[in-house]
C-alpha positions, 0 to 999 in steps of 0.5 A: 495446502497453501494458506490463502484466506479469502476476504470479501472477494480478495485474498491474503496469502499468508505464505507469501507474506511470511516468506517476505518477512524471512527474506528481510531477516525479520522475526515478524511484521506488526500491524497497528491501527486506531481510527483507520490511520493506516490505510496500508494495513487494510490494503496489505492485509486485504480486509475491512474491519468489523468495527468503527476502529475507535479502539486500538488493534494489533495484528502480528504475523510472525516469520513462521507460525500462526498470526496473532490478533489483539483487540479491545473487548468493546470491539472484539470483532474488528479483526474477525476477517483475519486468521490467527488466535485472538487475545482481548484487552480492556485497559492500558496495562492489560493491553501492554502486557498482552501486546508483549505476549503476542510478540512472544520471542520476536526481537526484530520486527517491521512496522509502518515506520520510517526512520527520520520520516524519510519515506512519509508514505510508509510512516503511519505508526505514531511515535508513541506506539513505536516507543511502546513497542520498543519498550518491550525489548523489540527492535523496529525496522521500516516495513517499506520493503515489505509494503512495496512488495505487497502494495506497489508491485505490478502484475504482468498485466499492469506492467504491459498496460503501462508500457502500452500507454507509453507507446501510444503517447509516444506515437502522438508525440512523434506525430506532433513533432512531424506536424511542427516540422512540416509547418516549418518547411512550408514557412507556416506559422504554428503555435504552442496552442495549435500543437496542444489542440492537435495532441488533445484531438489525437487523444480524443480520436483514439479514445486515449482520454475522455475529454472535450477539445476546445475549439477556441481560446 
């Protein structure tokens, strides 16, 4: 049975995520957040936290097997919408020990981290947390490839919508140049403002944009 978890009208497909992790030759993907600093985590996992997130949470998806949750006892319901065995902590030392436990034998994992902050879009985890996870004997690599697959990949319908937008814009572009050419051949004066208004009018006529076209400067 396919491991699809329905969450508020959306779904997290665990099998797809784990297959991607294995393709990247990783032991797992560790998600971390505090005060909702990492919007990518919520979008990729497709859930809304069950608390204010005033305490740190960790969610580890191994390459194979059941995911593992680590939450503070004060906010024990934060990850209730996600599958996996839950562990709770109350103080710093306990959090570190239990973080090591949920990582298990994993040695190479992905996090929302970018070496040298080369890709700031994915650099959501603070340096201190990266240091903490590394201190547990784990190598951290950027989750950029994984994030791109689950956050930035278009569906066939989205791709077709993009291509159709390009085709419509190209038609207006062609008409604008034809108008310029006709004016030149007729010896008429035509300005950049005239062409701007022509293009905006075409967009409005064809409902490409909901705009009001100015009639004067």
